[in-house]
N, CA and C atoms as a LAMMPS dump frame, in Angstrom:
ITEM: TIMESTEP
0
ITEM: NUMBER OF ATOMS
420
ITEM: BOX BOUNDS ff ff ff
-5.0000000000000000e+02 5.0000000000000000e+02
-5.0000000000000000e+02 5.0000000000000000e+02
-5.0000000000000000e+02 5.0000000000000000e+02
ITEM: ATOMS id mol type element x y z
1 1 1 N 372.737 -339.992 55.893
2 1 2 C 371.83 -338.687 55.964
3 1 3 C 371.104 -339.282 54.468
4 2 1 N 369.906 -338.796 54.371
5 2 2 C 369.022 -338.708 52.943
6 2 3 C 369.186 -337.541 52.244
7 3 1 N 369.056 -337.418 50.992
8 3 2 C 368.8 -336.179 50.4
9 3 3 C 367.599 -335.292 50.329
10 4 1 N 367.63 -334.046 50.42
11 4 2 C 366.464 -333.397 50.399
12 4 3 C 366.081 -332.433 49.619
13 5 1 N 365.038 -332.28 49.08
14 5 2 C 364.28 -331.91 47.705
15 5 3 C 363.593 -330.004 48.495
16 6 1 N 364.379 -329.112 47.849
17 6 2 C 363.611 -328.036 48.168
18 6 3 C 363.274 -327.14 46.978
19 7 1 N 361.978 -326.079 47.146
20 7 2 C 361.836 -325.792 46.061
21 7 3 C 361.156 -324.584 46.491
22 8 1 N 361.461 -323.302 45.378
23 8 2 C 360.589 -321.772 45.594
24 8 3 C 360.658 -321.274 44.042
25 9 1 N 359.795 -320.587 43.97
26 9 2 C 359.425 -319.552 43.058
27 9 3 C 359.567 -318.397 43.325
28 10 1 N 360.248 -317.454 42.739
29 10 2 C 360.572 -316.095 42.899
30 10 3 C 359.868 -315.508 41.426
31 11 1 N 359.551 -314.011 41.453
32 11 2 C 358.528 -313.397 40.907
33 11 3 C 360.118 -312.266 40.214
34 12 1 N 360.035 -312.089 38.871
35 12 2 C 361.303 -311.015 38.482
36 12 3 C 360.342 -310.121 37.558
37 13 1 N 360.511 -308.908 37.85
38 13 2 C 360.103 -307.714 37.384
39 13 3 C 361.249 -307.357 35.784
40 14 1 N 360.616 -308.21 34.856
41 14 2 C 361.775 -307.807 33.928
42 14 3 C 361 -306.317 32.785
43 15 1 N 360.267 -305.51 32.999
44 15 2 C 360.123 -304.569 32.325
45 15 3 C 359.261 -304.78 30.733
46 16 1 N 359.527 -304.005 30.396
47 16 2 C 359.134 -303.553 28.872
48 16 3 C 360.215 -303.463 27.347
49 17 1 N 360.985 -304.18 27.948
50 17 2 C 362.362 -304.158 27.066
51 17 3 C 363.056 -305.204 27.244
52 18 1 N 363.642 -305.809 26.324
53 18 2 C 364.513 -306.762 26.294
54 18 3 C 365.519 -306.92 27.505
55 19 1 N 365.964 -307.579 27.975
56 19 2 C 366.481 -307.634 29.377
57 19 3 C 367.137 -308.932 29.834
58 20 1 N 368.198 -308.537 30.52
59 20 2 C 368.767 -309.759 31.252
60 20 3 C 369.109 -309.444 33.21
61 21 1 N 368.326 -310.12 33.696
62 21 2 C 368.223 -309.643 35.039
63 21 3 C 369.469 -311.304 35.646
64 22 1 N 370.465 -310.375 36.273
65 22 2 C 371.494 -311.224 37.819
66 22 3 C 370.107 -311.934 38.516
67 23 1 N 370.449 -313.777 38.693
68 23 2 C 369.618 -313.99 39.523
69 23 3 C 370.528 -314.768 40.396
70 24 1 N 371.875 -314.528 40.535
71 24 2 C 373.045 -314.509 41.461
72 24 3 C 373.016 -314.782 42.476
73 25 1 N 372.472 -313.447 43.27
74 25 2 C 372.395 -313.649 44.574
75 25 3 C 370.965 -313.686 44.916
76 26 1 N 370.411 -314.261 44.306
77 26 2 C 368.724 -314.548 44.646
78 26 3 C 369.044 -315.995 44.912
79 27 1 N 369.984 -316.665 43.696
80 27 2 C 370.354 -318.493 43.801
81 27 3 C 371.248 -318.558 45.522
82 28 1 N 371.988 -317.456 45.772
83 28 2 C 373.016 -318.036 46.548
84 28 3 C 372.487 -317.293 47.66
85 29 1 N 371.188 -316.636 48.244
86 29 2 C 370.318 -316.673 49.502
87 29 3 C 369.701 -317.418 49.297
88 30 1 N 369.081 -318.167 48.467
89 30 2 C 367.887 -319.685 48.732
90 30 3 C 368.861 -320.195 49.172
91 31 1 N 370.118 -320.571 48.591
92 31 2 C 370.955 -321.89 48.943
93 31 3 C 371.688 -321.266 50.727
94 32 1 N 371.425 -320.315 50.931
95 32 2 C 372.117 -320.114 52.512
96 32 3 C 370.942 -320.436 53.535
97 33 1 N 369.887 -320.607 52.907
98 33 2 C 368.622 -320.943 53.593
99 33 3 C 368.416 -322.08 53.682
100 34 1 N 368.646 -322.814 52.482
101 34 2 C 368.064 -324.523 52.231
102 34 3 C 369.311 -325.342 52.615
103 35 1 N 370.131 -324.983 51.939
104 35 2 C 371.904 -325.863 51.672
105 35 3 C 372.031 -326.357 52.943
106 36 1 N 372.339 -325.578 53.759
107 36 2 C 373.164 -325.934 55.13
108 36 3 C 374.337 -326.453 55.133
109 37 1 N 374.9 -326.361 53.91
110 37 2 C 376.665 -326.619 53.926
111 37 3 C 376.494 -327.782 53.464
112 38 1 N 375.517 -328.353 52.95
113 38 2 C 375.531 -329.496 51.807
114 38 3 C 375.768 -329.528 50.359
115 39 1 N 376.28 -330.665 50.338
116 39 2 C 376.751 -330.774 48.405
117 39 3 C 375.385 -330.95 47.833
118 40 1 N 375.14 -330.621 46.548
119 40 2 C 374.454 -330.875 45.719
120 40 3 C 374.201 -330.453 44.735
121 41 1 N 372.878 -330.093 44.333
122 41 2 C 372.43 -329.453 42.837
123 41 3 C 371.5 -328.49 42.655
124 42 1 N 371.586 -326.963 42.159
125 42 2 C 370.677 -326.021 42.091
126 42 3 C 370.338 -326.162 40.889
127 43 1 N 368.744 -326.68 40.516
128 43 2 C 368.282 -326.121 39.441
129 43 3 C 367.497 -325.083 39.283
130 44 1 N 367.568 -324.314 38.205
131 44 2 C 367.13 -323.283 37.761
132 44 3 C 366.157 -323.082 36.488
133 45 1 N 364.785 -322.743 36.81
134 45 2 C 363.899 -323.135 35.7
135 45 3 C 363.073 -321.978 35.614
136 46 1 N 362.822 -321.224 34.105
137 46 2 C 361.442 -320.172 34.245
138 46 3 C 360.603 -320.668 33.224
139 47 1 N 359.785 -320.963 33.585
140 47 2 C 358.513 -321.905 33.021
141 47 3 C 357.841 -320.505 31.612
142 48 1 N 358.356 -320.537 30.747
143 48 2 C 357.866 -319.469 29.939
144 48 3 C 358.391 -319.623 28.45
145 49 1 N 357.263 -319.317 27.623
146 49 2 C 357.757 -319.996 26.354
147 49 3 C 358.74 -319.083 25.533
148 50 1 N 359.039 -317.614 26.206
149 50 2 C 359.443 -316.631 25.533
150 50 3 C 360.881 -316.235 26.566
151 51 1 N 361.47 -316.831 27.345
152 51 2 C 362.849 -316.512 28.095
153 51 3 C 363.567 -317.914 28.349
154 52 1 N 364.971 -317.121 29.197
155 52 2 C 365.841 -318.538 29.148
156 52 3 C 366.646 -318.236 29.957
157 53 1 N 367.504 -318.685 30.305
158 53 2 C 368.915 -318.631 31.481
159 53 3 C 370.186 -319.291 30.875
160 54 1 N 370.797 -318.069 31.074
161 54 2 C 372.203 -318.195 30.76
162 54 3 C 373.294 -318.356 31.872
163 55 1 N 374.491 -318.518 31.613
164 55 2 C 375.785 -318.433 32.652
165 55 3 C 376.481 -317.407 31.984
166 56 1 N 377.017 -316.126 32.26
167 56 2 C 377.837 -315.599 31.419
168 56 3 C 377.983 -314.395 32.428
169 57 1 N 379.322 -313.907 32.098
170 57 2 C 379.873 -312.3 32.575
171 57 3 C 378.805 -311.372 32.387
172 58 1 N 378.391 -311.443 33.725
173 58 2 C 377.703 -310.124 33.399
174 58 3 C 378.695 -308.542 33.689
175 59 1 N 378.025 -307.492 33.582
176 59 2 C 378.972 -305.92 33.673
177 59 3 C 380.482 -305.948 32.747
178 60 1 N 380.523 -306.423 31.778
179 60 2 C 382.251 -306.11 31.338
180 60 3 C 381.858 -305.934 29.715
181 61 1 N 380.363 -306.306 29.602
182 61 2 C 379.918 -306.409 28.19
183 61 3 C 379.366 -307.586 27.492
184 62 1 N 379.588 -308.569 27.975
185 62 2 C 379.366 -309.465 27.381
186 62 3 C 377.777 -309.959 27.645
187 63 1 N 377.048 -309.545 28.866
188 63 2 C 375.728 -309.136 28.356
189 63 3 C 375.01 -308.343 27.674
190 64 1 N 375.428 -307.382 27.331
191 64 2 C 375.003 -306.482 25.972
192 64 3 C 375.457 -307.227 24.339
193 65 1 N 376.652 -307.988 24.743
194 65 2 C 377.037 -308.642 23.658
195 65 3 C 375.733 -309.735 23.404
196 66 1 N 375.252 -310.853 24.57
197 66 2 C 374.083 -311.469 24.092
198 66 3 C 373.266 -311.275 23.573
199 67 1 N 372.923 -309.593 23.824
200 67 2 C 371.626 -309.378 23.664
201 67 3 C 371.426 -308.894 22.233
202 68 1 N 372.957 -308.352 22.196
203 68 2 C 372.93 -307.744 20.331
204 68 3 C 372.788 -309.064 19.509
205 69 1 N 373.742 -309.568 20.327
206 69 2 C 373.554 -311.464 19.092
207 69 3 C 372.486 -312.036 18.837
208 70 1 N 371.624 -311.954 19.962
209 70 2 C 369.938 -312.225 19.713
210 70 3 C 369.463 -311.786 18.979
211 71 1 N 369.624 -310.22 18.571
212 71 2 C 368.635 -309.556 17.885
213 71 3 C 369.119 -309.561 16.54
214 72 1 N 370.259 -309.976 16.535
215 72 2 C 370.916 -310.522 15.03
216 72 3 C 370.075 -311.872 15.048
217 73 1 N 370.278 -312.782 15.447
218 73 2 C 369.807 -314.142 15.506
219 73 3 C 368.486 -314.315 15.043
220 74 1 N 368.063 -313.42 15.769
221 74 2 C 366.452 -313.755 15.934
222 74 3 C 365.333 -312.375 15.585
223 75 1 N 365.832 -311.409 14.651
224 75 2 C 365.29 -310.228 14.14
225 75 3 C 363.562 -309.965 14.573
226 76 1 N 363.61 -309.11 15.077
227 76 2 C 361.58 -309.035 15.375
228 76 3 C 361.245 -308.459 14.361
229 77 1 N 361.048 -309.451 13.106
230 77 2 C 360.438 -309.011 12.028
231 77 3 C 359.129 -309.67 11.694
232 78 1 N 358.67 -309.522 9.9
233 78 2 C 357.76 -310.545 10.037
234 78 3 C 358.167 -311.926 9.476
235 79 1 N 359.102 -312.559 9.268
236 79 2 C 359.643 -313.773 8.791
237 79 3 C 359.305 -314.979 9.582
238 80 1 N 358.353 -314.666 10.921
239 80 2 C 358.244 -316.023 12.182
240 80 3 C 356.804 -316.677 11.704
241 81 1 N 356.739 -317.671 11.329
242 81 2 C 355.205 -318.076 11.547
243 81 3 C 354.662 -318.138 13.27
244 82 1 N 354.998 -317.737 13.976
245 82 2 C 354.447 -317.33 15.474
246 82 3 C 353.862 -315.772 15.03
247 83 1 N 352.546 -315.667 14.942
248 83 2 C 352.461 -314.627 14.57
249 83 3 C 351.193 -313.558 15.825
250 84 1 N 350.994 -314.11 16.931
251 84 2 C 349.995 -313.194 17.474
252 84 3 C 351.428 -312.473 18.764
253 85 1 N 350.3 -311.623 19.034
254 85 2 C 351.21 -310.781 19.736
255 85 3 C 351.853 -309.551 18.377
256 86 1 N 352.895 -308.553 19.189
257 86 2 C 353.257 -307.547 18.032
258 86 3 C 353.917 -308.484 17.083
259 87 1 N 354.231 -307.23 16.592
260 87 2 C 355.185 -307.793 14.951
261 87 3 C 356.411 -308.199 15.396
262 88 1 N 356.89 -309.383 14.966
263 88 2 C 358.227 -309.973 15.385
264 88 3 C 357.924 -310.756 16.108
265 89 1 N 356.962 -310.719 17.089
266 89 2 C 356.989 -311.53 18.678
267 89 3 C 357.047 -313.159 18.224
268 90 1 N 357.386 -313.41 17.088
269 90 2 C 357.636 -314.657 17.125
270 90 3 C 358.887 -314.924 16.994
271 91 1 N 360.04 -314.407 16.76
272 91 2 C 361.546 -314.692 17.241
273 91 3 C 361.466 -314.733 18.579
274 92 1 N 360.764 -314.255 19.952
275 92 2 C 360.739 -314.237 21.022
276 92 3 C 360.241 -315.862 21.518
277 93 1 N 360.105 -316.587 20.711
278 93 2 C 359.229 -317.794 20.865
279 93 3 C 360.686 -318.93 20.386
280 94 1 N 361.416 -318.272 19.946
281 94 2 C 362.608 -319.206 19.395
282 94 3 C 363.477 -319.156 20.19
283 95 1 N 363.671 -318.187 21.328
284 95 2 C 364.743 -317.599 22.376
285 95 3 C 365.22 -319.139 23.168
286 96 1 N 364.172 -319.877 23.762
287 96 2 C 364.652 -320.769 24.379
288 96 3 C 365.072 -321.708 24.029
289 97 1 N 365.091 -322.126 22.094
290 97 2 C 365.845 -323.34 21.818
291 97 3 C 367.387 -322.752 21.862
292 98 1 N 368.115 -321.536 22.081
293 98 2 C 369.426 -320.929 21.777
294 98 3 C 369.762 -320.598 23.215
295 99 1 N 368.831 -320.171 23.937
296 99 2 C 369.159 -319.634 25.403
297 99 3 C 367.965 -320.653 26.253
298 100 1 N 368.339 -321.569 26.929
299 100 2 C 367.585 -322.501 27.053
300 100 3 C 366.784 -322.515 28.337
301 101 1 N 365.682 -322.84 28.837
302 101 2 C 364.722 -322.266 29.489
303 101 3 C 365.598 -322.799 31.398
304 102 1 N 366.708 -323.436 31.157
305 102 2 C 366.927 -324.171 32.631
306 102 3 C 368.323 -323.919 32.703
307 103 1 N 368.572 -324.351 34.063
308 103 2 C 370.238 -324.695 33.922
309 103 3 C 370.492 -325.011 35.238
310 104 1 N 371.42 -326.178 35.433
311 104 2 C 371.639 -326.993 36.997
312 104 3 C 373.172 -327.005 36.777
313 105 1 N 373.166 -326.507 38.283
314 105 2 C 374.17 -325.97 38.814
315 105 3 C 374.82 -327.005 40.025
316 106 1 N 376.205 -326.741 39.94
317 106 2 C 376.995 -327.759 41.148
318 106 3 C 376.889 -326.902 42.554
319 107 1 N 376.646 -327.393 43.379
320 107 2 C 376.291 -326.56 45.085
321 107 3 C 377.737 -327.505 45.925
322 108 1 N 378.548 -326.795 46.23
323 108 2 C 379.738 -327.658 47.122
324 108 3 C 379.89 -326.788 48.625
325 109 1 N 379.597 -327.475 49.561
326 109 2 C 379.518 -326.89 50.507
327 109 3 C 378.19 -326.031 50.824
328 110 1 N 377.267 -326.26 50.319
329 110 2 C 376.23 -325.223 51.14
330 110 3 C 376.095 -324.075 49.563
331 111 1 N 377.434 -324.023 48.622
332 111 2 C 377.677 -322.54 48.155
333 111 3 C 377.23 -322.761 46.644
334 112 1 N 376.951 -321.622 45.672
335 112 2 C 376.858 -322.066 44.119
336 112 3 C 378.131 -322.054 43.6
337 113 1 N 378.764 -323.329 42.974
338 113 2 C 380.228 -323.199 42.459
339 113 3 C 379.863 -322.661 41.089
340 114 1 N 380.386 -321.057 40.974
341 114 2 C 379.968 -320.76 39.458
342 114 3 C 382.031 -320.33 39.146
343 115 1 N 382.672 -319.982 38.3
344 115 2 C 383.518 -319.38 38.107
345 115 3 C 383.693 -318.152 38.679
346 116 1 N 384.704 -317.531 38.537
347 116 2 C 385.076 -316.094 39.037
348 116 3 C 383.979 -315.33 38.379
349 117 1 N 383.773 -315.605 37.511
350 117 2 C 383.311 -314.547 36.261
351 117 3 C 381.997 -314.728 35.867
352 118 1 N 381.354 -315.677 36.292
353 118 2 C 380.153 -316.304 36.234
354 118 3 C 379.217 -315.468 36.792
355 119 1 N 377.832 -315.81 36.165
356 119 2 C 376.556 -314.682 36.691
357 119 3 C 375.597 -315.889 35.726
358 120 1 N 374.464 -315.87 37.075
359 120 2 C 373.153 -316.831 36.232
360 120 3 C 372.537 -315.961 35.95
361 121 1 N 372.018 -315.474 34.769
362 121 2 C 370.9 -314.62 34.296
363 121 3 C 369.714 -314.923 33.845
364 122 1 N 368.863 -314.01 33.854
365 122 2 C 367.392 -314.772 33.02
366 122 3 C 367.312 -313.751 32.044
367 123 1 N 366.974 -314.138 30.433
368 123 2 C 367.397 -313.721 29.573
369 123 3 C 365.693 -313.601 28.897
370 124 1 N 365.361 -312.539 28.568
371 124 2 C 363.716 -312.172 28.142
372 124 3 C 363.861 -310.824 26.915
373 125 1 N 363.283 -311.774 25.838
374 125 2 C 363.147 -310.563 24.421
375 125 3 C 361.764 -309.843 24.859
376 126 1 N 360.653 -310.571 25.771
377 126 2 C 359.542 -310.264 25.168
378 126 3 C 358.826 -309.175 26.01
379 127 1 N 358.651 -308.287 25.276
380 127 2 C 358.589 -306.531 25.755
381 127 3 C 356.871 -306.849 25.798
382 128 1 N 356.35 -307.526 25.728
383 128 2 C 354.811 -307.996 26.498
384 128 3 C 354.796 -308.059 27.542
385 129 1 N 355.392 -309.07 28.288
386 129 2 C 355.261 -309.737 29.022
387 129 3 C 356.335 -309.121 30.607
388 130 1 N 356.008 -308.422 31.181
389 130 2 C 357.41 -307.25 31.983
390 130 3 C 357.192 -308.303 33.508
391 131 1 N 356.588 -309.605 33.489
392 131 2 C 356.645 -310.095 35.48
393 131 3 C 357.056 -311.565 34.238
394 132 1 N 358.142 -312.364 34.811
395 132 2 C 359.024 -313.561 35.066
396 132 3 C 358.885 -314.111 35.906
397 133 1 N 358.379 -315.751 36.179
398 133 2 C 358.652 -316.362 37.301
399 133 3 C 360.11 -317.04 37.018
400 134 1 N 360.947 -317.555 37.743
401 134 2 C 361.541 -318.033 38.106
402 134 3 C 361.979 -319.424 39.342
403 135 1 N 362.151 -320.655 39.324
404 135 2 C 361.608 -321.635 39.892
405 135 3 C 363.562 -321.883 40.503
406 136 1 N 363.553 -321.91 41.539
407 136 2 C 364.785 -322.735 42.217
408 136 3 C 364.493 -324.092 42.795
409 137 1 N 365.377 -324.789 42.688
410 137 2 C 365.651 -326.323 43.357
411 137 3 C 366.456 -327.1 43.787
412 138 1 N 366.404 -326.955 45.328
413 138 2 C 367.99 -327.621 45.556
414 138 3 C 367.67 -329.33 45.993
415 139 1 N 368.881 -330.018 45.548
416 139 2 C 368.58 -331.32 45.598
417 139 3 C 370.218 -330.998 46.179
418 140 1 N 370.022 -332.081 47.597
419 140 2 C 371.397 -332.238 48.266
420 140 3 C 371.107 -333.108 49.348
């Protein structure tokens, strides 16, 4: 059987604060519709200059720790050369260099192959853009 490629864009409301939005259920639902028990790869991509994707444990404090670490590494102050938007917005543009805007994950028997405590999350520190898009693509 030849491989198939299926892709879909989902919209995520991130609001007006820094956030981590869990995409794991959306990824699993997408795979239930399109993978049909096949093995392959799920690519997750966010086409924004100020957001990224992380594979991280959620709900036990790691998600808050990541946001706190990003605030320390990328403080929202006037040191940044990118100066459009609110003061400190330049730090949002550096985020994707540390938390990349893509992830490629294994799919085994039609299901996302994550560790027991792993989740796929969208990370956004940009308070000026309350909506984000994420593209899910399955190749299998």
